[in-house]
C-alpha positions as CSV (number, residue, x, y, z in Angstrom):
1,M,1.7,8.9,-5.1
2,L,4.9,10.8,-2.7
3,N,6.2,8.2,-0.4
4,K,7.7,8.7,2.6
5,R,9.6,5.8,3.9
6,L,10.1,5.9,7.8
7,I,11.6,2.2,8.3
8,G,13.4,0.5,6.3
9,P,16.8,-0.9,5.0
10,E,18.4,2.6,4.0
11,T,16.8,4.7,7.1
12,V,17.3,2.3,9.9
13,G,18.7,-1.2,8.3
14,A,14.7,-3.8,8.7
15,K,15.7,-6.5,7.0
16,Q,11.9,-7.9,7.1
17,L,10.1,-4.7,7.1
18,E,9.4,-1.9,5.7
19,V,6.9,1.0,6.4
20,L,6.2,4.3,4.8
21,V,3.3,6.7,4.9
22,G,1.7,7.2,1.5
23,H,0.5,10.7,0.7
24,I,-2.2,10.0,-2.5
25,Q,-4.4,12.5,-4.5
26,K,-8.1,11.9,-5.2
27,G,-8.9,9.8,-8.1
28,K,-5.4,8.3,-8.0
29,G,-4.1,4.9,-6.2
30,A,-2.5,1.7,-7.4
31,L,-3.4,0.3,-10.6
32,P,-3.7,-4.4,-10.6
33,H,-0.4,-5.3,-9.1
34,A,1.0,-7.6,-6.9
35,H,4.1,-8.0,-5.0
36,P,5.9,-11.8,-5.0
37,G,6.7,-12.7,-1.6
38,I,5.8,-9.9,0.2
39,E,3.2,-9.6,2.5
40,Q,1.3,-5.7,2.6
41,V,-0.9,-4.0,4.9
42,C,-2.4,-0.7,4.7
43,Y,-4.0,1.1,7.7
44,M,-5.6,4.3,6.8
45,L,-4.8,7.6,8.8
46,E,-6.7,10.2,6.4
47,G,-9.6,10.5,3.6
48,R,-11.0,7.4,2.2
49,A,-10.0,4.8,-0.8
50,V,-11.4,1.5,-2.1
51,A,-9.1,-1.7,-1.6
52,E,-9.4,-4.7,-3.6
53,V,-8.1,-8.0,-3.6
54,G,-9.0,-11.5,-4.6
55,G,-12.4,-10.3,-5.6
56,Q,-13.2,-8.3,-2.8
57,R,-13.5,-4.4,-2.5
58,Q,-13.7,-2.7,0.6
59,E,-14.1,1.3,1.0
60,L,-11.8,2.3,4.5
61,A,-12.0,5.3,6.0
62,P,-9.3,6.4,9.0
63,G,-8.9,4.0,11.2
64,D,-9.6,1.2,9.2
65,S,-6.9,-1.3,7.6
66,C,-6.2,-3.8,4.5
67,F,-4.4,-6.8,4.1
68,F,-2.9,-7.8,0.7
69,P,-1.0,-11.6,0.7
70,A,1.5,-11.9,-0.5
71,D,1.7,-12.6,-4.9
72,A,-2.2,-11.6,-4.3
73,M,-3.3,-9.2,-7.9
74,H,-4.8,-5.9,-6.1
75,T,-5.9,-2.0,-6.9
76,F,-6.2,0.8,-4.1
77,T,-7.9,3.5,-5.4
78,V,-8.6,7.4,-3.2
79,V,-12.4,8.1,-3.2
80,S,-12.9,10.7,-1.3
81,D,-12.1,14.6,-2.4
82,E,-9.7,15.2,0.3
83,P,-6.1,13.5,-0.2
84,V,-5.6,10.0,1.3
85,R,-2.8,9.3,4.2
86,V,-2.4,5.9,4.3
87,L,0.5,3.8,6.6
88,V,1.5,0.8,4.5
89,I,3.9,-1.6,6.2
90,Y,5.5,-4.7,3.7
91,S,7.5,-7.9,4.9
92,P,10.0,-8.1,4.0
93,P,11.0,-4.9,2.1
94,Y,9.3,-3.7,-1.3
95,E,11.6,-1.1,-2.0
96,E,9.5,-0.3,-5.3
97,L,12.3,-2.4,-7.1
98,P,10.6,-3.0,-10.2
99,E,11.4,-7.0,-10.1
100,R,9.5,-6.6,-6.7
101,V,6.0,-5.6,-8.9
102,I,3.6,-7.9,-11.2
103,R,1.1,-6.1,-13.6
104,P,-1.4,-8.0,-15.4
């Protein structure tokens, strides 16, 4: 996964919001994990992926979005042959800090 940060503490000084564009190859994505105290939204730009949270599973295509509540275990997996491009929003910022992710 390759992420480009658009808005966040290190780009514009945002304190309560982080926005990035992710590029993910086929068969890749995010294994089960949660973000303590951080809400997450994914908005699909290209490709298809499956998001799962709270026992609910949904295939996403361009124009679709999903919401991962704070502290909720979730996954995100590319299912299309082409890579996924996805807009990801975290509140407050995740910043890919190890202490801001929980794995089972």
